[in-house]
N, C-alpha and C positions, 0 to 999 in steps of 0.2 A: 574083696577090700585093697586089695592091686590096683582095681581101677578106680575103686574109689580115691586111693589114695592119691594118683596120677592127679587124676580130677582135679583137686584138692591142689596141687601145685599147680597147674596150669593156673586155674585162677588166681589163685593166689600170687604166682609169677608174672602173669601178664592180662587177665584179661581187667580185673579190679585196678593195679596201676595204668592203665591205659583209659577208664573212664574215668580216674580223677586227676591224670594229665592232662587229656583234655579238656574237662572240668578247668583246673588250674591255668592255664590258657590264658583262658578269657580275663583273668585277675589282671587289674592295673600295677600289681605288683614287680619294682624292678627285677633284677638279673642280679645273685650274690657274685660280689664281688672277690670272692674265693674259688670261685669258678669259674672256669672257663671251656666255652663250648667249641669242641678242633673241627666237629664234622656234625652236621647233622643228615641222615640218610633219607632220600629221595622217595624211594617207597620201592615196589616191585615193578622194576621195569629195565631193559637190558643194560643201561649204561650205570644201574646202581643195586642191593642189596637191598631187604629190611631186616628190624629184628638183632641189631648184632650180638653175638651170644659167646659165649668161651668165654675161653681166659685167653689176655692180649697179649703176646712179643713186642717188648718196646726194648728201642736200640735207640741210645744216645750218644748223638754226635756232635762235632764244637758245629753245626749249620739247622741244631736242634733234633728233635725225636721222630725216630720215625718210627709209624706204631703197626703191626700188623696183625689181623684178628678174621673173624670171620661173621659172615653171616648167618642167620636158619634158614634166611628162605629171600627173594627176591633174585634177579643175575639174569633170569629166564623168563620172559612173562605168557610165555606159552602152555606151559610143562607144569601141573601139580604136582607136590611131594608133599606122603607122610597123613596123615588121616585125616588133619584138621584141613585139608585141601588150601595150604599156602601155595599162591603163585609163584614158581620159581624155589628152585632146590638148591638156594644158597651160593656163596660167593667166600674168596680170600683175595682182603684186598688189604694194601699199604698208604696209609695217608701220610703225606709227608706236609708239611707246613700248610699243614691245613688244605691240603689236596689229596682226594680220592685218586687214586687208579685201582683196579681191578685189576686182579690178577692173574684168578681163575672163576670157572661160574660152570657148577654142577650143574652134570644132565642126567642125574637121576636112575642114571643105568649100574654099569660096572664101576662107575667113580664113585659110584656114591650120591649120598643126598641130606641134605641140613646141617650141616657139620659147627663141631664143638669147638670152636675153640685150635689154637694153634700157640706151638712152640718153636723155639726157630734154632738150630745148631752154630756150630763156629763154623761155616764153607755157607752160612744163610739159608739155607734147606729148609725147609718147615713143614711141620709133622702136624697129623692131628686126625679124628675119628669122623666118621658120620651116622648117622641115625638111622641111617634106609640107604634102601642102594646095595651096593656089590654083587659080585657074582650070586647067588643062593639066597632066591626068598625078601630080597630086600628088608636084610639082617643087620645092615652094616658092614662099615668097614674103618683099615685106616689105610691115609695116602701121606704123601710126597708129595709136594714141590719143588722143583728145582728153581734156581736164582733165576733161569732160564726161560721159567711157566711152564715148564713138562708138570704134569700127573702124572704119579703111579699108584697105582692103585698096591700097595702093598700086603692086605692079607682084605681075603672077603668072610665074616664070619659065616656058618653056614644055618642058627639060625636054633641051634641045638646044645651037641657038647660044648662046640668052639664058641657058644655066647649068641646073643644076638641085640640089637639095640645101644650101642654107647653112647653116656649122655654127659659123658665126663672125655676130657682131650686125653693125652697123654703128655709122656715123664720118658726121660731117655738118659741113660747113666754112659760110664766116660768107652767104653764098651760099642758102643752104637744099637743099644738094646732097645727097644721099647716095651713100656708099661702101662694098663691102663684096666679098665673092666666097662662088663658088657651087664647093664642097666638087669638084660634077664637071659636066659637058655644056664648052658653048664646044665651037668649031672642031672641035678633035681630042679633047673626050670626057672631060679631064683638070682642067675647073675652070675659072673665072675671076676675073679681075679689076671690077668691074663700077662705074656709075657712074649716079646715077636723077636727075634733075635733077626742081626740081618741080614741074611739068607730068604725071611719071608718068615720061617719057624713057628709054628706058632704051641706056647706052650700054657697049659690049663694052670694056673699056680693054685687057685682053691675059685670052686663051686660053693655058694652058699645054698644052706640046707632047709632054709626055714619049710614046713611050720615048724619046726624045732625051733625053742626059745633058747636051745644055746645056740644058736645063731642068725645074721642075718638077712636082707634078704631084699634086691634091687636098689648094689651103688651107684648112688651117685657122687657130682667134681669129680673133681683130677687126683690121681694119686699124691703122696711124697713119700721121697724116701731119704733115709739117713744113710749114711757112712758105713755101714754095714750091711745095706742091702735090705733092710723092710723096709716094709712099704706099710705105708698107713692110712685112712680113705675112711667114709662112712657109708651107714645104707640106709635109704628110709624107711623100713619096716624091716620086720621079722621080731627077733626080744618082745614080742608081747605086743607086733606090732606097731611100737613107735621109735627102732628107729636105733642105733650100735656108729658106734668109735671102735675098729676093726686094728686089727697089724701080722700080718703074712710074714711074714719067716723068707730066708731066699729061699729054704728047702720044701714051701708050701707050707707050715704049719702053721695055720690063723690062729690068734687069740682074742677076744671080746674084752678090750678095755673097758666098753663100758655100756649096759644096754640100757636106753633111758625109758623111762618110764611115764613119762607124760603130766609128769606133776611141777616140784619147784628143779629138776634137775633138765629141764626141757621137751618135745618133742618134735618129731620129726627132721632130726637135720637134709638139708636140700642143698649142701656149697661142702667145699674140700676144706685141709686143713692147713694150719701155717704154719709154722713151727721156729721157736726162737735159739740161739743158740746154746743155750743147756740143754736142746732138743725136747722141752712142753711142748706140749701141743695146743692147739687154741682152734677155735672153732665152734658155729652157730650153729644154736637150732629150731626151728622159725616159729616154731608155738612152746608152749606151757609156761613154764617160772612161778612168780608170784604176781605177777600182774597180768600171767598169760599171753605176753606180748610177744618172746619168744627167752632163751636166753644162749649168752656170750659164756661160753667154757674151756674151761684149762683141765688137763691132765698131764700133771708130771710127771718125769722122769720116773718116778716112782712107780706109775700110774694112779696117783690117787686125783680123782677126779673131783671140776672145785666149780661152781656155779658164779660167774666171777659178776655176772651183773645181771637181771631180769628189768626186759624190756617189759615201760609198763606203761605205752600206750600214750598218748595224748601228744603234748610236744617233744616225750621223747622219741618218738617214733617205737615204730613196731616190726614182728614179722625180717629179723636181721639174717643177712644172705654172708654176699661175698668177704670175704677180706683178704688182706695184705699187710705184710710186715715191712719195713724200713729198717734196712739192714743198722746202719749208719747211728740208730737213735735207739731202736728195742722198740717201736712204738708199732704198736695195731691201729690201722686202718678199716673199718666196716663201713655200710648204708643199711641203712631200712627201707623198707618196701611200702609201709605207711605211716601213717602219724607226720607230726609236724608241721611245721603253721602253716602250711598249707593243704597237709594232708595222703601228701603220697611221696614220700619220706624224706629221713634226714640223712647229713655225714658223723661218720662219731670218731675217737679216738679213747686206745687205752694201751697209757703209757708203764713202762716197763715197772713202777711203784703200787699201779693197781687203777689209778685213777682217770676216773670215767667221763670223757666230757663229749657234748655234743656239741658241734662245732656249726651246723647250721642245716637248713631245712632248705630242701629242691623242691622248686616251686610247679615243676615241669617243665618248665622254656629249657633245664637244661638234661631233659630224660626221668625217666621214672623205669621200674621192671629192674634194679643193677644186677646186670648178670655177672659180672667181674670190679675187680679191682685189685690193678699192678703196678709196684712201688717202681721209679726208673733207677734209684738207689740213691736219687740227687737232691733227694725232700721234693719231689712230685710225684703224686698218686694216680694214674691215666684210670680212669673206668668206662662200659659199654651199660647202657641202658640199653633192657631191648625193647620199648617203647618209648612216645610221648618226644618230646624235643623242638616241634610244629605242630602243626591243623593237618598234617597230615597222619601224625601218631610213630613214626616211621622207627626211631630211635638214635640215637646219637653216641656218641665217643667224645667226654666231655675229659678235665685235667683240670684238679685243687689241689691246694696247698694252702700252711694254717695263716700264712705271711702276706 
């Protein structure tokens, strides 16, 4: 079952958008005025990366924004990482004023390979996870990249009890502890929620216990953390195979906030959550819903689940993915992986009053297979598109706003 779901995820996020995106590039339709492509990746070469993935860290300044992120592959063209045979093990990059600088190229050994986005601390250090590599059985690692470019492997997963193959990044608390998930490993082999102390000591806060219906399996996407230290995230399976939304308390106690049924409430969440000022959680399920095109949902502070919007496909889009929240307005922005005018996805907004608006259709030249969205707090939304953007289709970093 896990293999089937991972294959479906791979196809839905990468293969289909790539094929549709390349087809759309042959269209004579102009690029949308609301979207600006900041950078197009050249591909699997020493000087660049390919397939930008995971969360971006955006630092706004008086001379513009600096964007930090990772590419899943590329960077070194003589080495293969991951079982799909991508050339190159990925990069950490910075883009300023449209110019990319590769800050680090992964080698696929102790340092890891196939990274999943970064976060940035106040001192300018970057932190993230890699799906493969590390010290043990290529089970993945947690890394730190200092401002001077020095990479440190903070922790290597052992492929068993400490976890294996993280598919989301990490978050940082005020005491410099890191938190994240692994998609596999743990006591039952179906993933973990972990805490990594500044001294490198790992604590497995929760091991997912699938096939028990009371628990989830295969956590994906980055966690979020509230003021009380509770962690929230999603799993892509478990609970009758359709996925869950979970909460893990600081003492490791897990609560399933919602178990998807595959019906009107949605099916197979594949991206992390966002939270508004009231503590309400928002997320997407890639399938299910009345139109079977996916669901945008909310879980209120009292635990009430509400399906806010069921995607119907067509011009509206389907296969909803990453979300971001604009703090100043409370608006939530998202993207779909299919549908729209050109068949390669849409961008949309959910206002605080519940109004849903499709903002525009992607046409392929901006990229498609959007893997993350990040608000800079100044009314701009930055995105990473895993594929598309050029004839080579190696992905883009783009920005959009409504006005």
